[in-house]
N, C-alpha and C positions, 0 to 999 in steps of 0.2 A: 348493457352498460355502454358499449361503443356508440350505439344509435343516439343515446341521450347526449353523450359528449360531442357528437358530430353535428347535431341539430342546429340550424339556424333559422332566423325569421324567414329567409328566403324559401324555406320549405313550405310556407303558407302562401306563396305567390299566386297560385291558381285561385285560392279563395279571394285574395285581394282583387284579382281580375274580375271574378264573378261579381263581387261587391260593386266595383266600379261600373260594370256593365248594367247592373240593376239600378244604381243610385245617381248615375251621372245624367244630367239633363241631355236630351237628344240633340240640342244645338251646340253642345261642346264637342270639340274634336281634339283628340290628343295627338300631337305631332311627334313627341318624344317622351319616353319613360325610362328612367334608370333606377335600379334597385340594388342596394348593397347591404345585406344582413339587416333588412327591415327599414332602412332609410330610403325614402322614395323621393324622386324629383320628377315632376311631371310638367312638361311644356305643353300648353294648350291654348285653344282660341274658342271664342264663342261670340254670340251676337248681342248679348246684353249683360249688364252688371247684375240684374236680377237672377239670371241663371247661375252666374258665378257665385252669388251669395247663397242660393239654395244648395249648390254643390258643396260649399264650404260648410254649411250647416250639417249636411248629411255626413260629411267626413267627421266633424267634431262630435256628432251624436253616437258614432260607432265607438264602443268602449275600448277596443283594442287599437284604435288610431289616436295618436297623440302628437303634440307639437305641430299642429297644422299651422302653416305660414304661407301667405301669398305675397310674392315680391311685387314690385311695382308692375302695374300693367300699362299696356300701350293701346291706345284707342285710335283706330284708323277709319276714316270715312272713305268709302270706295265708290264705285260706279252706282248710279241711282241712289246715292246717299246711304247706301248699306254700311252699317258700322260693324267692324271686327275688333274684338278686344283680345289681345294676346297677353298671357300671363304664365307665370311659373308658380307652381304649388309645391311646397315640401312638407313632408310629414314622416312619421315613423309608425310602424305597425308591428304587432306581435301576433301570437296564435289567434285565430278567429274562433269564437265560441261555436259549439255544436248547436244545431238547431233546437235540440231539447234544452240546452243551457239558456238560449235566448228566450224560449218560450217561458221557462220557469221565471226568469227575471221579469219579463213583461208582465206575467200574471201577478207578481208581488207588487209591482208598481201599480197595476190596475186596482188591486185590492186596497192598497194605501190611498189612492185617490178618491175611493168611494166612501 
């Protein structure tokens, strides 16, 4: 009973980090990340708006991540015309599904599409 009463979404932080490592495009760099009971703020930068968009889509498609918001982004042209885009993403997360749960849901969706 105590374990259930003392649990927070921060207990799933390791699973969030694994998800981010797997889904975040390789040209995005996280400069700062803060988490408070499932509320996440990530400051990051990347080289294109396309990679930002694909990362946002990956976050929104994860069923236990919600409230995804991207603040204003800053685009800077550097040496050799290289572009760097800096932005802040905020979202909330809860318990990540077990792989078995994800597979079952994916199977149901696949069957419905057929």
